[in-house]
Legacy VTK file of the C-alpha trace (Angstrom):
# vtk DataFile Version 3.0
C-alpha trace
ASCII
DATASET POLYDATA
POINTS 699 float
24.447 -19.525 -3.667
25.896 -21.107 -6.792
24.816 -19.983 -10.231
24.265 -22.151 -13.273
27.439 -22.216 -15.370
25.615 -21.912 -18.672
23.725 -18.871 -17.492
26.929 -17.315 -16.187
28.717 -17.932 -19.477
25.884 -16.402 -21.453
25.847 -13.328 -19.220
29.611 -12.865 -19.693
29.250 -13.050 -23.447
26.432 -10.482 -23.337
23.828 -12.861 -24.742
20.823 -13.918 -22.671
20.169 -17.648 -22.516
17.236 -18.789 -24.585
13.971 -18.697 -22.539
15.924 -17.143 -19.668
13.852 -15.666 -16.829
13.106 -11.986 -17.327
15.879 -10.029 -15.524
13.358 -7.309 -14.666
12.083 -9.613 -11.910
13.962 -10.448 -8.734
13.594 -14.212 -9.050
15.308 -15.020 -5.800
12.830 -12.840 -3.931
9.892 -14.321 -5.846
11.049 -17.858 -5.050
11.507 -16.963 -1.385
8.085 -15.330 -1.032
6.229 -18.156 -2.783
7.907 -20.662 -0.491
7.170 -18.463 2.506
3.491 -18.325 1.544
3.447 -22.125 1.221
5.107 -22.521 4.613
2.495 -20.303 6.257
-0.383 -22.160 4.612
1.086 -25.516 5.659
1.667 -24.313 9.205
-1.910 -23.139 9.567
-3.466 -26.216 7.994
-1.439 -28.804 9.910
-0.949 -27.046 13.243
-2.685 -23.781 13.950
-6.198 -24.664 12.739
-6.261 -28.131 14.388
-4.969 -26.503 17.579
-7.792 -23.926 17.255
-5.320 -21.064 17.271
-6.638 -19.918 13.866
-10.391 -19.861 13.215
-10.472 -18.769 9.563
-7.946 -20.149 7.093
-7.940 -19.627 3.334
-5.088 -21.294 1.515
-3.445 -19.336 -1.288
-1.757 -22.393 -2.811
-2.027 -22.153 -6.567
-2.659 -18.417 -6.472
0.631 -17.539 -4.840
3.218 -17.294 -7.604
1.456 -14.785 -9.851
0.337 -12.713 -6.856
3.917 -12.421 -5.662
5.016 -11.351 -9.142
2.365 -8.656 -9.152
3.229 -7.431 -5.665
6.887 -7.095 -6.607
5.889 -4.628 -9.346
4.137 -2.206 -6.972
6.897 0.017 -5.653
5.412 3.491 -5.999
4.345 4.825 -2.551
1.274 6.314 -4.269
0.232 2.923 -5.629
-2.555 1.151 -3.783
-4.025 -2.304 -3.998
-7.080 -3.945 -2.531
-7.399 -7.693 -2.376
-9.640 -10.273 -0.798
-9.351 -13.236 1.555
-6.867 -15.162 -0.612
-4.405 -12.313 -1.122
-1.743 -12.950 1.512
1.028 -13.705 -1.044
0.591 -10.228 -2.503
0.805 -8.730 0.990
4.010 -10.614 1.713
5.449 -9.117 -1.482
4.485 -5.637 -0.285
6.386 -6.188 2.947
3.850 -7.326 5.542
5.566 -8.711 8.647
5.200 -12.489 8.991
4.266 -12.069 12.653
1.413 -9.786 11.598
0.334 -12.223 8.893
0.025 -14.997 11.483
-0.775 -13.042 14.626
-3.783 -11.276 13.103
-5.301 -14.611 12.095
-4.703 -15.801 15.660
-6.563 -12.815 17.148
-3.479 -11.492 18.928
-2.958 -7.890 19.931
-1.475 -5.589 17.313
-1.356 -6.635 13.689
-3.919 -5.464 11.190
-6.855 -5.178 13.546
-5.860 -5.855 17.151
-7.960 -9.002 17.079
-11.118 -7.297 15.790
-11.287 -8.736 12.268
-10.521 -12.069 10.688
-6.847 -12.334 9.828
-7.307 -13.036 6.130
-8.644 -9.556 5.363
-5.521 -7.436 5.441
-4.776 -3.756 5.623
-1.282 -2.354 5.288
-0.294 1.327 5.411
2.989 1.148 3.546
5.297 4.192 3.327
7.810 2.288 1.187
5.540 1.027 -1.575
1.936 0.264 -2.368
-0.455 0.375 0.545
-3.012 -2.392 0.896
-6.391 -0.729 1.344
-8.556 -2.347 4.028
-10.014 -5.558 2.654
-13.499 -6.770 3.494
-15.172 -10.118 3.896
-17.807 -9.345 1.247
-17.013 -10.648 -2.238
-16.736 -7.804 -4.745
-16.592 -5.024 -2.146
-12.960 -4.269 -3.020
-13.593 -2.954 -6.522
-15.224 0.452 -6.143
-12.924 1.773 -3.382
-9.983 0.897 -5.622
-11.625 2.863 -8.427
-11.922 5.779 -6.004
-8.193 5.607 -5.284
-7.503 5.544 -9.039
-9.628 8.648 -9.519
-7.811 10.318 -6.636
-4.522 9.626 -8.456
-5.894 11.526 -11.437
-7.060 14.376 -9.215
-3.719 14.748 -7.449
-1.874 14.630 -10.739
-4.090 16.822 -12.922
-5.720 19.252 -10.478
-3.381 19.482 -7.497
-0.314 19.089 -9.768
1.449 16.662 -7.446
4.269 14.966 -9.407
4.422 12.064 -6.922
1.298 10.627 -8.554
2.627 10.827 -12.100
2.943 7.070 -12.670
0.889 5.727 -9.761
-1.739 3.035 -10.289
-4.483 1.270 -8.357
-4.720 -2.524 -8.453
-7.673 -4.639 -7.376
-7.642 -8.411 -6.932
-10.686 -10.616 -7.303
-11.594 -14.218 -7.917
-13.594 -15.447 -10.884
-16.833 -15.466 -8.854
-16.436 -11.767 -8.027
-16.974 -10.763 -11.657
-20.692 -11.364 -11.123
-20.967 -8.783 -8.343
-22.364 -5.268 -8.553
-19.066 -3.908 -7.284
-17.117 -5.340 -10.213
-19.419 -3.854 -12.844
-19.707 -0.522 -11.045
-15.920 -0.187 -10.855
-15.474 -1.337 -14.447
-17.862 1.371 -15.608
-16.142 4.021 -13.494
-12.632 3.067 -14.614
-13.411 2.895 -18.322
-15.699 5.918 -18.645
-13.236 8.036 -16.665
-10.089 6.419 -18.131
-8.504 5.694 -14.765
-5.123 4.059 -14.047
-6.640 0.884 -12.601
-5.671 -2.751 -13.057
-8.318 -5.429 -12.538
-6.470 -8.629 -11.622
-8.788 -11.643 -11.863
-7.628 -14.965 -10.442
-9.673 -17.619 -12.240
-9.534 -20.959 -10.462
-12.833 -22.117 -11.934
-14.861 -22.138 -8.718
-16.650 -19.725 -6.408
-16.558 -22.013 -3.376
-18.391 -24.843 -5.147
-20.105 -22.956 -7.985
-18.337 -23.241 -11.364
-17.183 -20.043 -13.038
-19.610 -20.752 -15.895
-22.350 -19.608 -13.509
-20.554 -16.263 -12.981
-19.958 -15.290 -16.611
-20.955 -17.038 -19.869
-18.404 -19.690 -20.759
-16.451 -18.974 -17.591
-14.022 -16.527 -19.230
-14.530 -12.910 -18.239
-11.589 -11.792 -20.393
-13.197 -13.177 -23.530
-16.550 -11.712 -22.623
-15.054 -8.249 -22.100
-13.003 -8.299 -25.294
-15.312 -5.745 -26.880
-15.529 -3.454 -23.861
-14.393 -0.016 -24.952
-11.493 1.576 -23.108
-10.291 -1.647 -21.484
-7.084 -3.428 -22.453
-7.363 -7.191 -21.928
-4.560 -9.543 -20.892
-5.246 -13.228 -20.312
-3.214 -16.379 -19.864
-1.835 -19.129 -17.671
-1.012 -18.005 -14.133
0.898 -21.204 -13.395
3.477 -20.797 -16.168
6.263 -18.623 -14.689
7.357 -17.134 -18.013
3.840 -16.390 -19.236
2.613 -15.090 -15.881
5.634 -12.796 -15.523
5.197 -11.435 -19.033
1.487 -10.782 -18.607
1.897 -9.170 -15.183
4.635 -6.899 -16.499
2.719 -5.985 -19.656
-0.537 -5.250 -17.847
1.131 -3.187 -15.127
3.205 -1.251 -17.663
0.156 -0.544 -19.819
-1.763 1.004 -16.923
1.228 3.136 -15.900
2.157 4.304 -19.387
-1.297 4.804 -20.833
-2.913 5.962 -17.573
-5.808 3.756 -18.575
-7.511 0.655 -17.169
-6.655 -2.929 -17.991
-7.936 -6.342 -16.985
-5.550 -9.222 -16.388
-7.117 -12.668 -16.081
-4.857 -15.503 -15.078
-6.039 -19.086 -14.791
-4.726 -21.077 -11.846
-5.792 -23.952 -9.591
-7.171 -23.600 -6.099
-5.200 -26.450 -4.563
-7.179 -26.582 -1.325
-10.806 -25.974 -0.447
-12.366 -22.549 -0.408
-11.494 -22.500 3.292
-10.027 -25.091 5.627
-13.507 -26.440 6.395
-14.304 -26.991 2.707
-13.732 -30.669 1.825
-14.249 -30.124 -1.940
-16.644 -33.054 -2.283
-18.134 -31.209 -5.254
-14.913 -31.822 -7.219
-14.156 -35.155 -8.861
-10.918 -36.966 -8.121
-9.848 -36.323 -11.695
-10.426 -32.585 -11.303
-8.373 -32.432 -8.110
-5.555 -34.451 -9.691
-5.525 -32.174 -12.750
-5.338 -29.114 -10.485
-2.330 -30.464 -8.596
-0.595 -31.158 -11.890
-0.831 -27.398 -12.529
0.749 -26.447 -9.188
2.875 -23.356 -10.009
5.524 -24.033 -7.349
7.228 -27.018 -9.039
6.914 -25.190 -12.346
8.658 -22.197 -10.811
11.431 -24.425 -9.534
11.883 -26.041 -12.956
11.984 -22.582 -14.507
14.657 -21.254 -12.153
16.809 -24.345 -11.593
19.326 -24.396 -13.160
18.653 -21.234 -15.192
19.129 -18.859 -12.241
20.506 -20.969 -9.392
21.255 -24.622 -8.772
19.479 -27.127 -6.541
21.503 -26.096 -3.513
20.493 -22.498 -4.068
16.835 -23.444 -4.319
17.044 -25.595 -1.187
18.600 -22.683 0.657
15.691 -20.453 -0.305
13.184 -23.061 0.882
15.002 -23.454 4.203
15.178 -19.699 4.694
11.440 -19.333 4.018
10.534 -22.095 6.450
12.776 -20.582 9.116
11.133 -17.180 8.603
7.698 -18.761 9.026
8.726 -20.434 12.275
10.344 -17.279 13.590
7.240 -15.287 12.679
5.049 -17.777 14.511
7.229 -17.515 17.586
6.884 -13.726 17.587
3.144 -13.926 16.929
2.584 -16.333 19.804
4.542 -14.080 22.128
1.987 -11.349 21.607
-0.789 -11.124 24.202
-4.416 -11.683 23.385
-6.341 -8.537 22.546
-7.761 -6.695 25.545
-11.572 -6.620 25.771
-11.273 -3.265 27.503
-9.963 -1.759 24.236
-12.627 -3.082 21.907
-14.818 0.014 22.333
-12.073 2.304 21.077
-11.719 3.777 17.577
-15.323 3.536 16.442
-14.985 7.283 15.837
-12.010 9.626 15.701
-10.643 10.066 19.220
-7.917 12.639 18.605
-5.155 10.219 17.632
-4.685 10.505 13.866
-5.169 7.370 11.801
-2.127 6.124 9.920
-3.672 6.577 6.482
-6.798 8.173 5.033
-8.497 11.532 5.380
-7.350 15.006 4.443
-6.033 15.720 7.965
-3.255 13.234 7.236
-2.283 15.274 4.185
-1.689 18.603 5.877
-5.235 19.948 6.142
-5.818 22.170 9.177
-9.360 23.319 9.801
-9.794 27.115 10.001
-11.016 28.678 13.245
-14.770 28.471 13.760
-17.451 29.694 16.134
-20.764 28.256 17.280
-22.176 31.779 17.607
-24.059 32.800 14.439
-23.372 36.156 12.843
-26.497 36.643 10.719
-25.922 38.136 7.281
-28.657 39.586 5.083
-32.134 38.246 4.499
-33.459 34.839 5.398
-32.452 32.139 2.926
-33.879 28.705 2.358
-32.048 25.504 3.208
-31.111 24.820 -0.429
-29.283 28.134 -0.649
-27.698 27.665 2.770
-26.275 24.259 1.875
-25.054 25.453 -1.524
-23.350 28.496 -0.017
-21.616 26.368 2.613
-20.385 23.891 0.018
-19.157 26.749 -2.159
-17.208 28.356 0.681
-15.578 25.131 1.853
-14.640 24.229 -1.730
-13.098 27.664 -2.174
-10.834 27.335 0.873
-10.149 23.576 0.587
-9.196 22.106 -2.771
-9.583 18.556 -1.444
-13.392 18.823 -1.371
-15.094 17.119 -4.330
-18.823 16.819 -5.078
-20.295 14.028 -7.171
-23.455 12.035 -7.768
-26.202 11.557 -10.299
-27.301 14.801 -12.008
-25.338 17.172 -9.759
-23.277 18.677 -12.617
-24.884 20.935 -15.253
-28.359 20.206 -13.884
-27.315 21.215 -10.391
-28.977 18.270 -8.691
-32.612 17.206 -8.704
-33.110 19.487 -5.679
-30.950 22.308 -7.155
-28.505 22.235 -4.235
-25.392 22.112 -6.455
-26.679 24.537 -9.084
-23.793 26.559 -10.576
-21.034 24.759 -8.649
-19.690 22.806 -11.606
-19.508 26.002 -13.629
-17.459 27.636 -10.871
-15.195 24.755 -9.837
-15.034 22.666 -12.995
-15.953 19.055 -13.846
-12.975 17.582 -11.973
-14.390 18.806 -8.674
-18.137 18.682 -9.339
-19.112 15.801 -11.576
-21.897 13.448 -12.530
-21.588 9.715 -12.001
-23.000 6.568 -13.499
-26.249 5.353 -11.994
-24.783 3.145 -9.290
-25.079 4.009 -5.627
-22.582 1.289 -4.749
-20.190 2.914 -7.187
-20.842 6.362 -5.711
-20.201 5.413 -2.077
-17.438 2.895 -2.796
-15.633 5.414 -4.982
-15.957 7.980 -2.192
-14.327 5.519 0.184
-11.280 5.163 -2.042
-10.987 8.919 -2.495
-11.190 9.454 1.264
-8.491 6.846 1.838
-6.324 8.802 -0.593
-6.704 11.988 1.472
-9.524 13.811 -0.293
-12.846 14.951 1.200
-15.517 13.403 -1.031
-19.079 14.685 -0.812
-21.201 12.133 -2.670
-24.906 12.728 -3.135
-27.589 10.058 -2.899
-30.636 11.574 -4.596
-33.202 9.990 -2.283
-32.847 7.981 0.929
-34.366 4.823 -0.572
-31.695 4.787 -3.277
-28.989 4.239 -0.687
-29.993 0.589 -0.386
-27.663 -0.669 -3.174
-24.793 1.021 -1.312
-25.496 -0.703 2.014
-22.365 -2.855 1.887
-20.080 0.068 1.121
-21.724 2.181 3.837
-21.107 -0.563 6.366
-17.529 -1.158 5.223
-16.677 2.531 5.366
-18.196 3.006 8.803
-16.398 0.052 10.392
-13.050 0.837 8.787
-11.434 2.785 11.611
-12.532 0.214 14.196
-11.635 -2.939 12.287
-8.178 -1.617 11.357
-7.524 -0.386 14.927
-7.138 3.221 13.717
-4.746 2.389 10.893
-7.201 3.573 8.219
-10.257 5.824 8.072
-12.377 7.221 5.255
-13.976 10.545 6.275
-16.637 11.773 3.858
-19.956 13.595 3.840
-22.836 11.765 2.178
-25.582 14.218 1.282
-28.924 12.471 1.132
-32.443 13.775 0.568
-35.603 12.097 1.770
-38.850 12.433 3.671
-42.273 13.619 2.564
-42.889 16.637 0.371
-46.135 17.711 -1.344
-46.942 14.060 -1.651
-45.223 10.813 -0.754
-44.386 7.409 -2.205
-42.435 4.296 -1.200
-39.398 5.299 -3.306
-38.640 8.973 -2.648
-40.162 9.729 0.752
-38.439 7.311 3.106
-36.471 8.574 6.105
-35.288 5.459 7.995
-32.407 7.314 9.640
-32.159 4.554 12.214
-30.514 2.248 9.680
-27.482 4.529 9.511
-27.366 4.967 13.269
-27.191 1.187 13.452
-24.087 1.235 11.229
-21.142 1.731 13.619
-18.777 4.549 12.705
-21.244 6.859 10.952
-22.291 10.209 12.342
-25.855 11.120 11.364
-26.983 14.737 10.982
-30.596 15.891 10.467
-30.883 19.708 10.423
-34.308 21.337 10.644
-33.437 24.816 9.377
-30.995 26.751 7.216
-28.819 28.022 10.062
-28.290 24.594 11.574
-27.691 23.132 8.111
-24.795 25.551 7.621
-23.225 24.854 10.997
-23.594 21.084 10.891
-22.460 20.760 7.276
-19.361 22.852 7.928
-18.433 20.669 10.905
-18.932 17.554 8.787
-16.782 18.912 5.936
-13.936 19.714 8.331
-14.184 16.530 10.371
-12.415 13.185 10.430
-15.336 10.736 10.391
-17.883 9.688 7.759
-21.145 11.626 8.052
-24.672 11.126 6.712
-26.077 14.600 6.110
-29.839 14.220 5.751
-31.598 16.944 3.753
-35.334 16.718 4.335
-37.278 17.459 1.166
-40.058 19.316 2.965
-37.574 21.662 4.633
-35.468 22.589 1.604
-37.712 25.539 0.687
-40.067 25.683 3.660
-40.635 29.236 4.900
-40.312 28.157 8.547
-36.848 26.686 7.913
-35.428 29.896 6.399
-32.802 31.759 8.414
-30.179 34.429 7.699
-26.819 33.016 6.664
-24.861 32.639 9.942
-21.408 33.385 8.507
-18.499 31.521 6.941
-17.008 30.661 10.336
-20.178 29.212 11.841
-19.858 25.544 12.805
-21.941 23.522 15.245
-20.641 20.686 17.408
-22.261 17.305 16.924
-24.238 15.807 19.779
-25.537 19.153 21.035
-29.323 19.515 20.882
-31.172 22.810 20.629
-34.140 23.859 22.769
-36.491 25.639 20.384
-39.057 26.216 23.153
-38.801 26.121 26.954
-41.347 24.973 29.521
-41.740 22.741 32.552
-44.873 20.666 31.766
-43.570 18.240 29.151
-40.452 17.387 27.125
-40.942 16.900 23.373
-37.987 15.306 21.580
-37.880 15.516 17.798
-35.769 16.313 14.725
-35.973 17.216 11.054
-39.341 18.065 9.542
-41.187 17.282 12.771
-39.610 20.257 14.581
-41.942 22.928 13.129
-44.963 20.662 13.668
-43.991 20.072 17.293
-43.491 23.776 17.864
-46.953 24.521 16.492
-48.516 21.663 18.433
-46.942 22.894 21.687
-48.595 26.323 21.456
-50.441 26.925 24.727
-48.378 24.368 26.679
-45.307 24.934 28.834
-43.167 22.559 26.819
-39.489 21.912 26.258
-39.179 21.257 22.519
-35.794 19.669 21.813
-34.425 19.555 18.277
-31.756 16.841 18.478
-30.079 18.030 15.235
-27.706 15.036 15.285
-28.813 11.466 15.910
-25.355 9.935 16.117
-24.191 11.192 18.496
-27.414 12.333 20.183
-27.664 14.594 23.196
-28.735 12.143 25.904
-27.947 14.523 28.731
-30.104 17.342 27.375
-33.053 14.971 27.037
-32.582 13.379 30.461
-32.128 16.698 32.248
-35.274 18.048 30.628
-37.324 14.930 31.412
-36.195 14.957 35.061
-37.532 18.514 35.270
-40.780 18.187 33.280
-41.458 14.548 34.340
-43.092 13.775 30.979
-41.630 12.772 27.610
-43.090 12.677 24.114
-40.951 11.593 21.142
-42.061 12.571 17.646
-40.482 11.345 14.425
-41.455 10.715 10.821
-39.875 7.271 10.572
-41.848 4.092 11.258
-42.807 3.315 14.831
-41.387 -0.186 15.269
-37.634 -0.030 15.899
-37.503 3.658 14.964
-34.910 5.800 16.711
-37.605 7.030 19.063
-37.644 3.563 20.623
-33.968 3.989 21.568
-34.671 7.374 23.151
-37.650 5.942 25.030
-35.522 3.061 26.318
-32.832 5.418 27.590
-35.409 7.609 29.333
-37.019 4.536 30.907
-33.639 3.155 31.975
-32.203 6.332 33.419
-35.131 8.565 34.412
-37.935 6.110 35.223
-38.340 7.263 38.815
-38.684 10.876 37.650
-41.628 10.185 35.317
-45.237 11.099 36.097
-46.550 9.591 32.857
-45.513 6.852 30.414
-42.994 7.729 27.723
-45.001 8.229 24.526
-44.310 8.348 20.801
-46.038 9.838 17.763
-44.678 8.375 14.537
-45.577 7.070 11.126
-47.402 3.739 11.244
-45.448 0.717 10.001
-46.262 1.287 6.346
-44.384 2.740 3.359
-45.011 6.400 2.656
-48.295 6.664 0.688
-48.507 8.754 -2.479
-51.906 10.376 -2.144
-51.639 13.696 -0.248
-54.698 12.743 1.776
-53.212 9.375 2.771
-49.828 10.944 3.399
-51.216 13.574 5.749
-53.002 10.840 7.665
-49.824 8.772 8.002
-47.254 11.476 8.824
-47.499 12.858 12.380
-49.727 15.898 12.110
-49.960 18.933 14.363
-53.345 17.689 15.552
-52.078 14.196 16.477
-49.067 15.644 18.265
-51.202 18.169 20.174
-53.654 15.469 21.227
-50.823 13.330 22.617
-49.381 16.334 24.469
-52.761 16.861 26.092
-53.012 13.192 27.110
-49.612 13.265 28.796
-50.049 16.619 30.534
-53.407 15.493 31.917
-52.190 12.013 32.899
LINES 1 700
699 0 1 2 3 4 5 6 7 8 9 10 11 12 13 14 15 16 17 18 19 20 21 22 23 24 25 26 27 28 29 30 31 32 33 34 35 36 37 38 39 40 41 42 43 44 45 46 47 48 49 50 51 52 53 54 55 56 57 58 59 60 61 62 63 64 65 66 67 68 69 70 71 72 73 74 75 76 77 78 79 80 81 82 83 84 85 86 87 88 89 90 91 92 93 94 95 96 97 98 99 100 101 102 103 104 105 106 107 108 109 110 111 112 113 114 115 116 117 118 119 120 121 122 123 124 125 126 127 128 129 130 131 132 133 134 135 136 137 138 139 140 141 142 143 144 145 146 147 148 149 150 151 152 153 154 155 156 157 158 159 160 161 162 163 164 165 166 167 168 169 170 171 172 173 174 175 176 177 178 179 180 181 182 183 184 185 186 187 188 189 190 191 192 193 194 195 196 197 198 199 200 201 202 203 204 205 206 207 208 209 210 211 212 213 214 215 216 217 218 219 220 221 222 223 224 225 226 227 228 229 230 231 232 233 234 235 236 237 238 239 240 241 242 243 244 245 246 247 248 249 250 251 252 253 254 255 256 257 258 259 260 261 262 263 264 265 266 267 268 269 270 271 272 273 274 275 276 277 278 279 280 281 282 283 284 285 286 287 288 289 290 291 292 293 294 295 296 297 298 299 300 301 302 303 304 305 306 307 308 309 310 311 312 313 314 315 316 317 318 319 320 321 322 323 324 325 326 327 328 329 330 331 332 333 334 335 336 337 338 339 340 341 342 343 344 345 346 347 348 349 350 351 352 353 354 355 356 357 358 359 360 361 362 363 364 365 366 367 368 369 370 371 372 373 374 375 376 377 378 379 380 381 382 383 384 385 386 387 388 389 390 391 392 393 394 395 396 397 398 399 400 401 402 403 404 405 406 407 408 409 410 411 412 413 414 415 416 417 418 419 420 421 422 423 424 425 426 427 428 429 430 431 432 433 434 435 436 437 438 439 440 441 442 443 444 445 446 447 448 449 450 451 452 453 454 455 456 457 458 459 460 461 462 463 464 465 466 467 468 469 470 471 472 473 474 475 476 477 478 479 480 481 482 483 484 485 486 487 488 489 490 491 492 493 494 495 496 497 498 499 500 501 502 503 504 505 506 507 508 509 510 511 512 513 514 515 516 517 518 519 520 521 522 523 524 525 526 527 528 529 530 531 532 533 534 535 536 537 538 539 540 541 542 543 544 545 546 547 548 549 550 551 552 553 554 555 556 557 558 559 560 561 562 563 564 565 566 567 568 569 570 571 572 573 574 575 576 577 578 579 580 581 582 583 584 585 586 587 588 589 590 591 592 593 594 595 596 597 598 599 600 601 602 603 604 605 606 607 608 609 610 611 612 613 614 615 616 617 618 619 620 621 622 623 624 625 626 627 628 629 630 631 632 633 634 635 636 637 638 639 640 641 642 643 644 645 646 647 648 649 650 651 652 653 654 655 656 657 658 659 660 661 662 663 664 665 666 667 668 669 670 671 672 673 674 675 676 677 678 679 680 681 682 683 684 685 686 687 688 689 690 691 692 693 694 695 696 697 698
């Protein structure tokens, strides 16, 4: 490659040419990667999409140059970034294989997801530089997990004293439309109130599909609108000007590393193609499209580098090399087989083969020995005390366990479960959060990806609704990345009736979590089981919903002696609280004591499932085949409640063994009423359960 004579002369004399490209950047690599990104976009648009080899295509043209610059600055193996569907140039800069970049979009075996996810949402465990956290298809869902990674950096550096995290940062990419999402504002609040090393990189192309950016933030300029936001350094400029983009990227990245504080970088740039390949951009005028193409950063990059860094022949060589790499990558991608349907059921949960990244087991954690045999200690304790004692023990022996949520710090939680834990372990390990359930669960996801064991609290079941997207994304992570990433955590969540009810604090609706693939769901009915199930969850390698029923937290029936610090119960193993051969009663949570009382005088098997995902199908089926009758009792609503799934399995697999129809006693399909009188009518009572037992036994 020949070099411009003037530049060479200036270098020999020790003086940099005026307006010379910043030598801190590898301009040859930047030029190559931008041209490679263009070659891949062109290949998909002109060949692979028309040939139906690629179903989803999102061009990065216009966004590519600045993304590549940013990616080239992320060399710390403790850095992490999370992008969105237009972030392939950044991934190429991090080192993603071209065959993966194409093959994943083509649904071929291997790659990011083994054909399970659309190819434009990347994940990249990267031992040589920044890892790309698993992206999602939902706009704005990338922000709070990135904030969680940034907080994990702080924890490793300040609490665990790991020098490898000293200058690490977390970087999140988002388009201008994403600044209107809950995730953006939740992460912004987390990063600035906690002073986290997090860079918000906003690519402003003026449109969210067809909606102008003026509908996303007043005036269409999020940088201007956040200029008064405390604790946030703002950088803003033209992402198509090579000199300006390079300067702003370098300044923003350096600020976050040096100051260990958040920054927002907004770069304007054109989206030179539609939102996706199918988008014809009829909502844009011809003048708008022409003006966008006049701002194409690729010719501006060429003008900036030729002849300042290399001559025309050098540039042409880079273009040829990029095109050849794209073709070679396509050849390798097409040589891969299609994904095997037989494998698609794998990796919903941990199967013994460790994921590439995420979870404390990947960072040297080894669970201590445990036993499923209780060793009762002292007097009976309530469930609140049992949960608190288990958390305290696991935090004492495992410094990767962190507790957080609304009001769990000095107050000790609205149910007093975490009382005294912040005083013992400090505010870095037990801390309050802003009032954002999306922020709580998303942050937990990022922490789990970084190797911690987060234990977020959702105060009441109903309040989990704003976190639905993050719950889904976390649960599907292992499956959609083909076991490359996982985010084990334990989400403590209270709910159910108490002295009274209401539509906001008394919901159970466990079935919603069971319907989220990848989540294990635990519903203990007593203090002993709460200890054993919580300990298993805290030492496990999957995300867990740990449901704490409000009526059981201090109920006398639920009190048990503490079963010991080594007591842990396997998931998917039900408990027979009563034995008999006349009827099988299947239940869980707060309905267990009511079923036990209702079964007095009957020869009944009362089965406390204890875990709903997985649930003990074999115990239920074996019991039903013996008793020939089945009653399912749960607090959740009748229609589409989890009892319907149990009833279907019994009907499918034990129909010929039944002497009576499978029956259910549940809440009616109404919200939980507030009045104690109305509540007692709605929640399955001992009398209603006993009456249904009698009907079935006498059938």
